[in-house]
N, C-alpha and C positions, 0 to 999 in steps of 0.2 A: 398696203402703207404704213409705218409706224410714227405715230408723233410723238418725239421726244420733248417737248415743250413741255415746262414746269406747272403744275397745278396750283399754283400758290396763288394765283391769279382765280378767280371765281372761276367758276365753270360756266362759262359765257354760252355755251354750246346745248346748255340743258338749263337756263336759268328763268323761260318763258314758255308759251306753249308753242310762238312762232320760233322759239331760235331755241333750237336743238344740235343734235350730235353731227360730227365732222366726218362719218363716214357713211359705210354701206346700212343698209336697212337687215337686221338678223331677224332669223327665226323665219319659218314658212308654216305651222301649225296655224289651222284657221281658227280665229276666235269664235268663242261659241255663248250664247246667252249664259249667263247665270244662274244656279235653281232660284227660287226666291226660298228663304231663310232669314226668319224675326232675329237671329239670334248671330247675324253678318258682324264684325266687328266695324267699327267705322274706319274710313281710309285714313286719319290722322292716327288711328293704333299700329299703324305700319310704318311710320316714322321711326326710325330709329338706327342704331349702327346692330349688326345680326351678325352673328357667325351662322356659316353657311354647313350644313349637312346634306348631302347628295351623290347620289351614283355616278362615277366617275370622277369625282373632285379626288386628288392624288396630293395635294398640299394644303394648308390649313387658306380657308377662304372666307373673305367676310364683304358685306353688301352695306353700303351708307343707304336708306333712302330716307330723303330730304338731306337738306344741309345748313349749316347759316348763313348764304346766302338763296335759296330760293328752294320752300318744298317737294318742287319737282324733280329738284339734281337725283340723281342716282349714280352711287360709285363703288363699284367689285373692286377686291383687295387680294391680290395672292401673291404671297413672295415679292418679285420685282416687277410683277406686274399692274397696273391698275387701269381699270375702262371705267367710262363714264358716259352718260346720257341723260335722259328721264325718264317718268314714270309717272301714270295718273292712274285711278282707282276711284269706285264708287259701285255703293249696295254688291261687293263682292267680288265683282269684277276687276281684273286686274289688269293694264298694259305696259309695257317698259320697250325701251328700247337703247342700245348701246351703241354710241357713234365715235367714239375717240378711246382713245388708250396710248398707254406711254412707259417704259420698261419693255422688257423681254416679251411682248406680246406678239402674236401671228396674225391676232385683231378682234374684234370685239364678240367671240365665241362664248357664250355663257348658256346654255341651250334650257339649263333647270330655270333660268331665269327668263330668256326672251320666248320662252315657251310656254312659260303658265300664264294662264288666263283668267285665274280664279285664284281666292287665299281665304284662309278661315284660319279662326284660334286655335291654337294647340298646345294647351297647357300654360305657361307662361311667354309662349311663343306665338311663331304661325305657321303655315304652314302651305306650301302652293302647289296649286293644281293645274295642270294643262287641260286643252280641250276634249277629251276622252276620260276624265275623271281622273288620271292618275297622278300620285305625289309625283313632281319633280323635287321637292327641297323641304327641310326643317328649318326654319330661323330660329335661333336662341340669341338671348343676351349673354355670350360667354366670351370672355375674352376682348383683347382688341389687335387690330392690326401692328405689324412689326414699324416701329419707326423709320423714317425716309429721309434723306437732307433735303431732296427736290422738291417734297410734297408739305404742303401747312399741314399744323397738328390737328385743324378744325376740322378737315375731314378725315380722321381716326377717333372720333368723340363723337357721342352721343348726343344727336344735333335735338334741338329743341323747339317747337312751334308757339310762337304770342297766341294770345287766345284769337286774336283778328284772325291770323292763317287759321287755326285751328277750324273757325266755325266757318270758315270761306272755302276749305279743303273739304268740310263735310259736309258741304251743304248740296242738296239736291235740285236743280233745274227746276224753272217756274213751267206750270204745264203748259202745252200749246193749245190757239185759242182753240173755242168749242168747235166741234165738228173736225177737228184735222188731227189726223192720227200721224203717228210714226212709223216710217216706212220699214219693212222687213230686210232683211239684210238680202236676198236674194232679189230684191226689187231694185237695189240698188247698184249694183254691180255692172260694171262695165265703164262707157267714156263720155263724159259730158263735156259741153262747152258754154259760154257765157250764150244768152240770148239775142244781144248783138254780135254781128259777124267781126270779126278781127283778121285782117290782113296773115297778123302774126301767128294766129292758128293758136291761144290757150284755150289749157283744157285741164280737163280735171279727171284720172280713172279710179274709181275704185276693184280692186283686184279680190277675190274670191278667196286669197290666202290670209288676207286680213290686210295688207300691203297698200297704200294709195301713193300717185306720183300727179303730177301736176306741174304745168307751166303759166307765169304769166303773160306769156310772148316772148322773152326774153331771159327769164329765171326759170331753170327745173327745181325742182321742190320734191321732196316724199317725206313719205313717214309708214304710220302703221294707225290703225284703227279697231274699233269693237263696238258692239251694242249690249248695253246692261239690260237687266232682268226686267227694266221696264221700259225698252226701247228708245232710252237715250244715249248720246253718242260720247266715247271716249276716243281720243287724237292724242297723237305724237307726230312730232313733224321735225326735219332738217331742217337748216337753216337758209335763210333765203335773205336776199337781199332786196333793197328796195327796187321797184319797177321801174324801168329806164327807156323803156319803149311805148308801142302805141300797144296796148293790151288789155286787158282784166285780170284780175287775181282771184280767182275760185280759191286755192289752196291758202288764202289768208283765212276766209268765209270759211274752210271744212275744218282747220286750225281752231280756230274760235265759236263753232256751232256747238249748241248743245242736244240738238232735234235736228234731222234728215229725213225731211216727206218729200214722197213722190205722189204724182199727180198725174198720170196720163205719162207722157213723154218730160215731163218736167219735175225740176228735182229743187225747192225749196231747202235753205236753209236758215234754221231760227235759233237766237241763240237765249243767254241762261234765263233771260228776264221774257221769254215768249216772244220777243220781236222779231222780225223776219230781218236778214242779214244781205240776202241775194236769191238770185235763182238762176238757174241753169238749165240746158236742155239735152235731151239723149239724140245721139249720133249714130 
């Protein structure tokens, strides 16, 4: 389905962690922990308007990582097609999701972006790398997207971070409490439910392909997830409305969590300050 709404209004689909794309989840490459590298650029260094060079691109393409409205916005430009979503990065690990599009697009298909799991500096630009270690794209500061009367100029310009945003974007989560270790990816796979029973059957399911789905009992939501080199969590997610039934919102815990911890059949969600957010049990 093509969404032809103008993007002059801020990209509400990607402004915050819990509010992101309006379409399906793209890409099925499993995420992979990034190799240790002391020279990895900070996540804020990815913020910018970049020209894309990648196999299979037959038209000029640009990507804007960050926007005047939120550092987590991502917008891809090519001729009369514009796609948007959200992104997160930490310690060389990259996670993106495209969810809405306008113009002559068939859908949010940009494998050079959604299949990239890592990033690294490359000269004056960046290189994106997939889970197999193969380069998916080169990003360079070169040119700008063509003007479009239906799209605000802010999305065609180099975005800038405030110092506060830069500090927040480059921050790492506080460590887990002493004696608590982050879960490995294999331990997290499967279906989890609240520790309390609800007749509406809320759940959270983490899939091997790096996607997650869930329900608070009346609203479905989904997104993508990855673990960084230190085991901390990155997530992007789809839009979700407020819970309006008896249920439990594990999806919000997933979207807000910085760490996931598995102890037997229990899953614990910890926030960026090392605080316990919620718990679930395996089904």
